[in-house]
N, C-alpha and C positions, 0 to 999 in steps of 0.2 A: 344550534349551539353545542350539543354533544359532539358533533362532527368536528367543529372548530377546536373544541377542547382536546379531542383525541389527536388531531393533527399537531397541536401545540405541544402536548405532553410527549408524543412520539418523537418529534424533532428534537426537543430538549433532551429526552432520554438518550437518543443516539449520540448527540453531541457530548453528553456527560460520559458515555462509554469511552470515547476517544480521548477524553481528558482524564481518564483513569479515576473517575468518581463513581465507582460501581454501585455503592449503596444508594446514592441519590438517583442514579440512572434506573435502578430497580423500582424505586418509588414512582418515578415519572412514568415508566412504561407500564406499571400496574394500573395507573390511572388511565393511560391510553387504552389498554385492553378493556377496562370497564366502560369507557365512553364509546368505544367502537361497538361493544356489545349492546349498549343502549340504543344505538342507531340501527341495529339489526343489519350489520355489515360483516358477514362471516369471513369474506376474503381479507378485509382490512384487519379484522380481529386476529386472524391467523398470522398475518404479517407482524402485527404488534407483539404477539406471543413469541415469534421468532426473535425479534429484537430483545424481548425480555429474557429469552434464553441466553443471548449473547451477554447481556448485563450480568446474569447470574454466573456465567462462566468467567467473566472478567473479575468477579468477586470471589471466585474459587468454589462456588456452590454448584457442583456438577449435577447433583441429584435433582435440584430444582430446574436446572437447564434442560435436562432430559425430559422431565415432565412437560415442560412448555413445548419443547420440540415435538414430542409425540402427539400432543394435542393439536399443534399446528399442522403436522403432517396428516392427521386424520381429517382435519377440516378441509385441507387442500384436496385430498382424495375424494371427499364427498362432493366437492364443487367441480370435480373433473379437471382441476388445475395440475396436470401431470408434471410439468416442468418444475413447478414450485414444490410439489410433494417430493420429487427426486432431489432437488436442492436441499430441502430440509432433511431428507434421509442421509445425505452426505454429511450434514452437520452432526447428525446423531452418530454416524460412524466415526467422524473425526474425534468426537469425545471419547469413544471407546478406544481410540488409538493412544490416548494418554497425554497428549500435549495440550489439548484445549483447556484454556483457563489457567495454564501454568506460566510462570515467569521463565523466560528463556533469554539467552544471549545470542544475538545475531548481528551480522554486519549488513546494514540496509543500504540499498542503492536506489537513487532516484535519477532518472534520465529525462531529458526534455529537448525537443527540437527548438532551436533558437530561431525566432522570427517566423514561426509557422504561419501566422495570419498573413504576413506579407507575401510569403511564398504561395499561399493559396490564392491570393488576389492576382499574383503575377502569372501563375501557371494555369489557373482554371481548375474546376472541380475534377475533371477526368484525369488530367496529368498528375494532379496532387494525390488523387486516390491511388494511382499506381506507385508513386514515390512512397506514400505512407505504408502501403502494403509491403513493399520491399523492405522498408525500415523496420516494420514490426516483425516480419519473418526473420530478418537478419539478427536483430537484437535478441529476440526470444531464443534463437538457436545458440547464440554465443553465451547468453546467460546460463542456459541449461548445460552447455558443454563445459562450462567452468564451475559446475557444481551448485549453481544458484537455482532458485525457484521464482518464477514470476508470480507475485502476489496479486497484482492487478495492473491494468493499463490505466493511464492518466490522460487519455485523449491523444496526445502526440508524444507520449513517453511511457516509461515503465516504473513501477515500484517493485523491486526484487529484494530477496533476502538470501544471504549466504551464511554457511556455518562458521566461516572464519574470514578474517580480513584479507589474508593472502589470496584466497579464491576470488573475493570480490574485486580486489585490485587487478588481478589477472584478467577477470572478465571485463572490467572497464577498459583496460589497455587493449584487449582484443577488439572491443567495439570501436575505439578510436582508430586503431590501425586498419580495420576493415573498411571504415568509412573513408579514410585517407587513400587506401588502395583503390576504392571504387572511383574516387575523384580523379585519380591519375589515369585510370583505364577508360573511364566513361565520361569524364568531364564534369560530373556533378554528383554530389551526395549531400544531404542536409547536414548542417552543423549541429552537433549535439553536445549539451553540457551534462556532466555527471557529478553527482555528490555521493560520498561514502561516509558512513558513520556507524561505529560499533556501539551497541547499547543493549540494555535489558528491556524487554517488552513483554506484554501478555499475549500469548497465542490464543486466538479466538477463531475457532473453525479453521478456515484457510486464510486467515488474515492476522495481522499483528496490530496491537494498539498500545499507546503509551507515549510518554514524553520523548523517548528516544526516537520514535518514528517521526514525530514533529521536527525534532532537531535535524534528522537526516534530510527531510524535505527542505528545510530552510538552508542547509548547506548546499544542496543541489541548486536551489534558486540563486545562490550567490556565484555559482560557477559561470565562467565565460564560455563563449563558443569554442568548442574543441577542447575544453579543459576538463580534467578530472580533479575535483577538489575534495579533500578528505580532512577530517579532524585529525590533529596531530596524535591524539590518544589512540586513534584507530591504527595509524601506520607506525607507531612506536613499537608494536608487538611483532606478530609474525609477518607483518607486511613491511618490516623495516628493510627488507632486501631491495625494495624499489627506490629508484632515484627520486628525491624530493627537491623542491625549490620554492622560493617565495613564501616562506613561512611568515604568518602574520596573525594578529588578533582581530577578530571580527565580532560584531553584534548580530545575533540572530533574531529576527522578528518574533516578538512574543516571548522570548527567552530572556530572563533577567541577567544571567551571568554571561560575559563574553567568552568565546572559545577560541582556541588557537587552531588554525587550519593551514594546510600547505597543498601545493599543486604536485600531483604525481606526473613525472616526466615520462610520457609514453612513447616519445620519439626516439629515445636513445636505445 
């Protein structure tokens, strides 16, 4: 029973972090730490402490976050879990850098290969692995060369963050043009949809959480194959230099208010 309670509290706590409910997340994750301790599970206890540190950071309590991270790191080191200890140390250093737990404004990019499951079935594992590796290396390089950072991969896509909308739009255009060029020269490249949205979010270690991230993901999900879809508020600022078309109002899943979006014309 303590293990089931620990799992439930930890899952709920992690969900609450991404919903920007930091105080509730802290409460749930403290319960998770307590229940893992009762089950005499030191590795899982350290993992829960790390999640608790993320919740503290999301709530702006850096001192408590560092206490939990140091305790988790010490536990991982005692267990010989070197990779987890190193990852936790990176989170400690990220806090020292000053951004962790702070509200920041970024332009978020979500990319996704359209029809990836069908492509896998058609091509087979080996060929699909080669295509996916080329895709990952190409997009990661173009994101970095346009001033973005890859926050994490999403299986067959990327979640990236840029300091400004113009850089994000330039990166998205570079991706679509590189894919189109590869099709012309080699006969095939996967169709990729891209969503862009500028918003405020909470920096947590090497990740971002908040409503704005969810909105960006929903915008990306609405884009069509080969499309760059952006919220109008994003491209009205320093990204206004790019050609836009098909402006319309859309509803985003789980978001109460509709938003206006437009397609960035990357072919012109």
